[in-house]
C-alpha positions as CSV (number, residue, x, y, z in Angstrom):
1,M,155.1,-65.4,-111.3
2,K,153.0,-67.5,-113.5
3,P,149.9,-65.7,-114.9
4,K,146.5,-67.2,-113.9
5,T,144.3,-68.8,-116.5
6,R,141.4,-66.6,-117.6
7,F,138.0,-68.0,-118.7
8,T,135.0,-66.6,-120.6
9,L,131.8,-67.0,-118.7
10,K,130.7,-69.7,-121.1
11,T,133.9,-71.7,-120.7
12,A,133.7,-71.4,-116.9
13,R,130.1,-72.7,-117.0
14,E,131.0,-75.6,-119.3
15,I,134.0,-76.6,-117.1
16,R,131.3,-77.2,-114.4
17,H,129.2,-79.2,-116.9
18,L,126.3,-76.9,-116.4
19,T,123.7,-75.9,-119.0
20,Q,122.7,-72.3,-119.2
21,E,119.4,-73.2,-117.5
22,E,121.1,-75.0,-114.6
23,A,123.7,-72.3,-114.1
24,A,121.2,-69.5,-114.2
25,K,119.0,-71.2,-111.6
26,R,121.9,-71.7,-109.3
27,I,123.1,-68.1,-109.7
28,G,119.6,-66.8,-109.3
29,I,119.0,-65.1,-112.6
30,S,117.1,-65.9,-115.8
31,T,118.6,-67.9,-118.7
32,D,118.3,-64.9,-121.0
33,T,120.2,-62.8,-118.5
34,L,123.0,-65.4,-118.3
35,G,123.1,-65.6,-122.1
36,N,123.5,-61.8,-122.3
37,Y,126.4,-61.9,-119.9
38,E,128.1,-64.7,-121.9
39,R,127.7,-62.7,-125.1
40,G,128.9,-59.5,-123.5
41,K,125.6,-57.7,-124.1
42,S,125.2,-56.9,-120.4
43,Y,127.2,-57.3,-117.3
44,P,126.4,-58.6,-113.8
45,D,126.2,-56.4,-110.7
46,I,128.3,-57.2,-107.6
47,P,125.8,-59.5,-105.9
48,V,125.3,-61.6,-109.0
49,L,129.0,-61.6,-109.7
50,R,129.6,-63.1,-106.2
51,N,127.0,-65.8,-107.0
52,I,128.8,-66.5,-110.3
53,E,132.1,-66.9,-108.4
54,K,130.5,-69.4,-106.0
55,V,128.7,-71.4,-108.6
56,Y,131.6,-71.6,-111.0
57,G,134.3,-71.8,-108.4
58,I,136.4,-69.2,-110.2
59,P,137.3,-65.8,-108.8
60,Y,136.3,-62.6,-110.6
61,E,139.9,-61.9,-111.6
62,Q,139.9,-65.0,-113.8
63,L,136.7,-64.3,-115.6
64,I,136.5,-62.5,-119.0
65,F,133.5,-60.3,-119.5
66,L,134.1,-59.3,-123.1
67,P,132.5,-61.1,-126.1
68,L,134.9,-63.5,-127.9
69,D,134.8,-61.3,-131.1
70,Y,135.6,-58.1,-129.1
71,D,138.7,-57.3,-131.2
72,K,136.7,-57.7,-134.4
73,T,133.9,-55.4,-133.3
74,V,136.3,-52.8,-132.0
75,N,138.3,-52.8,-135.2
76,M,135.2,-52.4,-137.3
77,I,134.4,-49.0,-135.7
């Protein structure tokens, strides 16, 4: 079985050619909140997650919710 491609939230947004402002409005959250999700500073609750899936057209299982430098920050501790 071929593994499914996984995307960071930022990449998923960019695939749809959306700015943070456009995506946040469609999802129903603030731009700051979306930025925090993309940086892994906070995480969406289930209703927001469902909106993200609809707006980006990507199921939850294919989204990455960790910051891109996760391995570096974990290894620093």
